[in-house]
N, C-alpha and C positions, 0 to 999 in steps of 0.2 A: 271467774270462770262458775258456769253456773251447776247446779247438783248432777245434770246429767252427765257433764264433762266430766265430774270428781268420780262418779262412779265407772264410767269407761276406763278412767286413767288407772282406776285401781283393780279392776280386771285386767288389763294388759299393761301392765306398769313397764316392762322391756320397752313396748313399743312408743309408749308415751315418752320415756328416756330419750329413744333415739331421734324421736320426731323434734323434740324442743332442745336439741343440745348437738348440734352440728358443730362438729371441731373440722373445720377448714383446712386442708392443704391446698395453695393454689399454684398453678403452673402457668406462668405469665410469659408470653413471648410478645416482640414488638408491641404494639399500641394497646394489646389487651391489659397492660400492667396500670394504664392510665385511671381507667375508672375504680381500681380496688381500694388505694388510699382512702378516697372520700366515703367509702363504705364503712370504714372502720373507724371513722371520726364521729366526734360528736353531731354533726349536723345528721347523719343518717344513723349513725349508733346501731351497727349490726350486732351488738350483744342482748340488746331488749329483744331479739329475735332467737335468740340463742346461738345466734352465728359467732363461732370464736375462731382466730387462724391461731395454727400450732403450726411447731417446727417442723416436724417429722410426719410421715405417713403411716408411720406405726401407732399413732395416736390419732388420727383423722378418720372420720367417716363420711366425709363431703369433699370432694374432688372437682375443683373448678378449675376448667382448663379454658384459658383465654388467650386470643391470639391466635396467629398461624401457626401449623403444625408441619416442620419440615421434618425430612427422613430422620435427621441427626437427633431431634427432639422425640420424635415417635418412641424411639427405644427408652429414653428415661421416663416418658409417661407411661409406657407399659410397665416397667420396674415399679414406678411408683405405686399404679394401681394394686398390682401384684402384692405389695407390700401392706396394704391396707387392710385391718381386719374387717370381717364380716359382722353386721349387714354395713356396707359401703354404697354411697349415691354417688354418681358421676354426672355433671351438669357442662355442657360446652357452651362458652360465651362468648357471642359473635360470630359473625359469617365465616371467619376463615375456620374453625373446626370442623363446622359443616360442610361447606362446598368449596373451599379453598379461598373465598373472598376475593379480594382483588388480586390474591397471586393465584389465582386458579388454572391459569396456564402455565405455572412453572413446573418445570420437571421434576423439581425438590419439596414439592408442597403434596401435603396429604389433603388428598380432598372430601374422605368420608371418614372421619376419626373413629365412626361406629362400627368400621369392618376391621377394627383392632382393638378395641374394649368396646363394653358395651356403655351405651349414655343413657341413664335415665331421664334425661330432659335436654332442651335446647333453649338459649337466650338469643334469637336472632338480631340482627343491627349490626352497623359497622361506626362505631362502637355501640352498644346499648348502654345506656343511663343507668346510672348506680341503684335508682329505684327498680330496674329490671332484675336485680339479683334478689329482692325483697317481693317481686312478684313470683318468681323463681321458687324461693323457699317457700312461701306460703301455698304455692301450686303442689311443691314436694310434700310438705305437710299432709295434703288431701289425697296424695298418691301412696303414702304410706298409711294412712288413715283404711285406705281401700285396698292395700295389698297390692297396689299395682308397681311400685318402686322396688321393681326384683332383678333389676339387669344384673345385679351379681350373681343371683341365681343362676340366670341365663348362661354367664360366663362360665361358670361350673359345667354344666350340661353341655353347652356345645364348644367346649374348650378346645376341642380338635380344629375345629372352623377357625375360631379366632388365632389359633398357633399358626396354622398354616398361614394365613393371611399375613401375619407379622413376619413370618420366616421368609415370604415372597419378595417382600421388600427389602426386609433387614437382613436377609441371608440365616444362616445358622444362629441361634441365638446363643448365649455364652452361658445363660443359666438353665437348669434344669427344668422342664414344666412343671409350672404348678400344682397342676392335675393329671393322674394317670391318662394317657392316650393309648386306646385299643388301636394297635396296627392292623388288626384283623379286619377292621371294616371295610 
């Protein structure tokens, strides 16, 4: 780390801490799980990038969603996202969370995950290689530096939009709204 980076880190130590310590909760369905274990083994060693898997969303600040998203799993994804503390970042891994992938024509597949929870970044491919996760992490570092990784703020500001989309496909949700919804608008 050069002198400029040290000064920058000391000025905004909170941002620096969030940037270099991603505690990841993985939501893996189908083939999406295949590329995750190699990332945390010695060959790629995600911990050298500050990427550490955690057991619960209450400890996580990075949500990596891999594989297809069905109506049934969407409910769990929303609950997991809402349980994460802020600041939180979300990355869709593979073609399926982006556009349904090879399941695009299934009645049970969610085609655009970003209609239901905010997404900070996408990793395209079917299935992307483990190296793609590190490219995404370094890109996320840049976004955090520039103040662009703020999808969690948009979720709070546009919560009514997200909640409406969630309830259109899932019906009335059994948990109360995370943020107040002004019904007068």
